[in-house]
C-alpha positions as CSV (number, residue, x, y, z in Angstrom):
1,M,-31.3,-16.1,2.1
2,T,-27.7,-14.8,1.8
3,T,-24.8,-17.3,1.8
4,H,-21.8,-16.2,3.8
5,Y,-18.6,-17.9,2.8
6,S,-15.8,-18.4,5.3
7,Y,-12.1,-18.3,4.2
8,H,-9.2,-20.4,5.5
9,Q,-5.5,-20.3,5.1
10,G,-3.6,-22.9,7.2
11,D,-4.4,-22.3,10.8
12,I,-6.2,-19.0,10.2
13,N,-10.0,-18.5,9.6
14,F,-11.9,-15.5,8.2
15,Y,-15.6,-15.3,8.9
16,P,-17.6,-12.5,7.4
17,L,-19.3,-10.5,10.1
18,A,-22.5,-10.6,8.2
19,A,-22.8,-14.3,9.2
20,F,-23.2,-13.0,12.7
21,G,-25.6,-10.2,11.8
22,K,-22.8,-7.6,12.2
23,S,-20.8,-5.5,9.8
24,A,-17.5,-3.6,9.7
25,D,-19.3,-0.6,11.2
26,D,-19.8,-2.6,14.4
27,V,-16.1,-2.9,15.0
28,S,-14.5,-0.4,17.4
29,R,-11.6,1.4,15.9
30,K,-9.9,2.1,19.3
31,N,-7.4,-0.8,19.3
32,L,-5.5,-1.1,16.1
33,I,-3.2,-4.1,16.1
34,R,-0.4,-5.5,14.0
35,T,-0.4,-2.9,11.3
36,T,2.6,-1.0,9.9
37,A,3.1,1.3,7.0
38,H,3.7,-1.6,4.6
39,R,2.3,-4.7,6.2
40,M,-0.6,-6.0,8.3
41,L,0.5,-9.0,10.2
42,I,-2.5,-11.3,11.0
43,Q,-0.6,-14.2,12.5
44,E,3.1,-15.0,12.9
45,G,4.2,-18.7,13.0
46,E,5.6,-19.3,16.5
47,I,7.8,-22.1,15.3
48,T,8.5,-21.5,11.6
49,G,8.6,-17.7,11.6
50,H,6.3,-17.4,8.6
51,H,3.5,-14.8,8.5
52,H,-0.1,-14.7,7.4
53,G,-0.6,-11.1,6.3
54,I,-1.3,-8.4,3.8
55,W,1.6,-6.6,2.2
56,F,0.6,-3.3,0.7
57,M,2.0,-0.2,-0.9
58,P,0.0,3.0,-1.3
59,Q,-1.9,3.1,-4.6
60,P,-0.4,5.6,-7.1
61,V,-1.9,9.1,-6.7
62,A,-2.1,11.5,-9.6
63,L,-1.6,15.0,-8.5
64,R,-2.3,17.9,-10.8
65,E,-2.7,21.7,-10.5
66,S,-6.3,22.5,-9.7
67,G,-6.1,26.0,-11.0
68,S,-7.3,27.3,-7.6
69,G,-4.4,29.6,-7.3
70,S,-2.4,27.3,-5.0
71,G,0.7,27.7,-7.2
72,G,3.4,25.2,-7.8
73,N,3.7,24.4,-4.1
74,G,0.2,23.1,-3.8
75,A,1.0,19.9,-5.6
76,A,4.1,19.4,-3.6
77,A,2.2,19.9,-0.3
78,A,-0.5,17.5,-1.4
79,A,2.2,14.9,-2.3
80,A,3.9,15.4,1.1
81,D,0.5,14.8,2.8
82,V,0.0,11.6,0.9
83,L,3.5,10.4,1.7
84,A,3.0,11.2,5.4
85,K,-0.3,9.2,5.5
86,A,1.4,6.3,3.7
87,V,4.2,6.2,6.3
88,R,1.7,6.2,9.2
89,G,-0.3,3.3,7.5
90,D,-3.3,5.6,7.0
91,L,-3.6,4.5,3.4
92,A,-3.7,0.8,4.2
93,P,-6.6,-1.0,2.5
94,A,-7.1,-3.1,5.5
95,R,-6.7,-2.9,9.3
96,L,-6.9,-5.4,12.2
97,Y,-8.6,-4.4,15.4
98,A,-9.1,-5.9,18.9
99,D,-12.6,-5.4,20.2
100,A,-13.5,-7.4,23.4
101,E,-17.0,-6.0,23.5
102,L,-17.8,-7.2,20.0
103,V,-16.2,-10.6,20.8
104,A,-18.5,-10.9,23.8
105,S,-21.6,-9.9,21.8
106,L,-20.9,-12.7,19.3
107,R,-21.3,-15.3,22.1
108,L,-18.5,-17.5,20.8
109,D,-17.3,-20.7,22.5
110,A,-15.1,-19.6,25.5
111,G,-12.1,-21.3,24.0
112,S,-12.4,-19.6,20.6
113,P,-8.9,-18.4,19.6
114,V,-9.9,-14.9,18.4
115,V,-7.1,-13.0,16.6
116,G,-9.1,-9.9,15.9
117,F,-11.4,-8.2,13.4
118,L,-10.2,-7.5,9.9
119,I,-11.7,-4.4,8.1
120,A,-10.9,-4.4,4.4
121,D,-11.9,-1.3,2.5
122,E,-11.2,-3.1,-0.8
123,A,-10.5,-6.7,-1.8
124,V,-7.2,-7.8,-0.3
125,I,-4.8,-10.8,-0.7
126,I,-3.9,-12.8,2.3
127,R,-0.4,-14.2,1.8
128,H,1.4,-16.9,3.7
129,A,4.9,-15.5,3.5
130,T,8.3,-14.7,5.0
131,R,8.8,-11.6,7.1
132,E,9.7,-9.8,3.8
133,G,6.6,-10.9,2.0
134,S,7.9,-13.7,-0.2
135,P,5.4,-16.5,-0.6
136,T,6.4,-19.7,1.3
137,G,4.5,-22.0,-1.1
138,E,3.0,-23.8,1.9
139,H,-0.4,-22.2,1.5
140,G,-1.7,-20.3,-1.6
141,D,-2.8,-16.7,-1.5
142,I,-6.5,-16.1,-0.7
143,R,-8.5,-13.1,-1.9
144,L,-11.0,-11.6,0.6
145,P,-13.7,-9.3,-0.7
146,A,-14.1,-5.9,0.9
147,G,-15.9,-6.1,4.3
148,G,-15.5,-7.0,7.9
149,Y,-14.3,-10.3,9.2
150,L,-13.8,-12.2,12.5
151,V,-10.4,-13.7,12.3
152,T,-9.7,-16.8,14.4
153,G,-7.0,-19.4,14.8
154,K,-7.7,-23.1,14.8
155,R,-7.7,-25.5,17.8
156,E,-6.2,-29.0,18.0
157,W,-8.0,-31.6,20.0
158,T,-6.1,-34.4,21.6
159,A,-7.3,-37.0,24.2
160,G,-9.1,-34.7,26.7
161,D,-7.2,-31.6,25.8
162,Q,-7.4,-28.7,23.4
163,H,-5.0,-26.0,22.5
164,R,-4.3,-23.4,19.8
165,V,-2.5,-24.7,16.7
166,R,1.1,-23.7,16.8
167,D,3.2,-23.9,13.6
């Protein structure tokens, strides 16, 4: 039997899709949310303004002449293509998607505060940070292995009432 670990950082939870018998391949790629060229915002603190997210830069790319007769401009064109992809966020190691059909198929509690589905192509670091990416010190970084995750918020329960944690 395979053990599926969940991960938590403050008021955010990450559950591997494998725990539900699903994978990253089951996530629709139609509704990309909260991703920019340099950051993927998972959750923003409504009160404090801090962020749970992934800050990334494109990995260095070594470009060399292939000898295919493309000439000196071949490397420059390839570099321009890599830069354009980075600006669009296409080189991001992780993306966050909304997928209402997948949420419905998981048969979660109706009050589950689903944030979305995280797809990580490689291991990523979730950081609790300022808008610029500086750690707040309130929560330590967590490392998620590559894969697909259901991302949820937490709920608070008070006498006869429940609501999403706000911080």
